[in-house]
C-alpha positions as CSV (number, residue, x, y, z in Angstrom):
1,M,-11.1,5.9,17.7
2,A,-12.5,4.6,14.4
3,G,-12.4,5.9,11.3
4,R,-14.7,8.7,10.2
5,Y,-17.5,6.4,9.9
6,A,-18.6,3.6,12.2
7,G,-17.2,0.3,11.8
8,E,-14.3,1.8,9.7
9,P,-10.5,1.0,10.6
10,E,-8.2,4.1,11.7
11,D,-6.2,4.0,8.2
12,A,-9.6,3.8,6.1
13,H,-9.2,6.9,4.1
14,R,-5.4,7.6,5.3
15,G,-3.5,8.7,2.0
16,Q,-6.2,7.6,-0.5
17,I,-5.0,8.9,-3.6
18,A,-7.2,7.8,-7.1
19,A,-5.2,4.3,-8.7
20,T,-4.3,5.4,-11.8
21,P,-3.6,2.6,-14.3
22,S,-0.2,2.6,-15.9
23,D,-0.7,1.0,-19.2
24,P,-3.7,-0.1,-21.4
25,D,-4.2,-3.4,-19.9
26,E,-4.2,-2.2,-16.3
27,A,-7.2,0.5,-17.8
28,R,-9.1,-2.0,-19.3
29,A,-8.8,-4.1,-16.1
30,D,-10.3,-1.2,-14.1
31,R,-13.1,-1.0,-16.6
32,E,-13.7,-4.5,-16.4
33,M,-13.5,-4.6,-12.6
34,A,-16.2,-1.5,-12.6
35,D,-18.6,-2.9,-15.2
36,A,-18.4,-6.3,-13.4
37,E,-19.1,-4.8,-9.8
38,R,-21.6,-2.4,-11.2
39,A,-23.6,-5.5,-13.0
40,V,-23.3,-7.4,-9.4
41,A,-25.1,-4.2,-7.4
42,L,-27.8,-3.9,-10.4
43,G,-28.3,-7.5,-10.1
44,T,-27.5,-8.0,-13.8
45,A,-24.0,-9.6,-13.6
46,S,-23.4,-12.6,-15.6
47,E,-22.2,-16.4,-13.6
48,E,-18.5,-15.6,-14.4
49,Q,-18.8,-11.6,-13.4
50,R,-19.6,-12.5,-9.9
51,E,-17.0,-15.4,-9.7
52,A,-14.7,-12.7,-10.7
53,V,-15.9,-10.0,-8.0
54,D,-16.5,-12.5,-5.4
55,R,-11.7,-13.6,-6.1
56,I,-11.2,-9.7,-5.6
57,A,-13.2,-8.8,-2.8
58,H,-10.8,-9.7,0.0
59,A,-8.3,-7.3,-1.3
60,R,-7.7,-4.3,1.0
61,T,-6.5,-1.8,-1.9
62,H,-7.3,-0.7,-5.6
63,E,-3.7,-2.2,-6.9
64,E,-4.3,-5.5,-5.1
65,R,-7.8,-6.0,-6.6
66,R,-6.6,-5.0,-9.8
67,S,-3.8,-7.4,-9.7
68,L,-6.0,-10.4,-8.7
69,W,-8.1,-9.8,-11.7
70,M,-5.3,-9.3,-14.1
71,N,-3.9,-12.3,-13.0
72,A,-6.9,-14.8,-12.6
């Protein structure tokens, strides 16, 4: 059986807990990611924001996305 919605993997929502930043750098990365993803969705993103969002798009977890964002 698929996840709660059509096309979702079985474990799509298992153990889903909001990621909490452990230091100011992680908090800043989270804000930057959210701003960039919002700008992409609204069509107002800079080229740098679009490239950064594309770079982290394959990551499965928030922590993995944050790590890729911070280490770019």
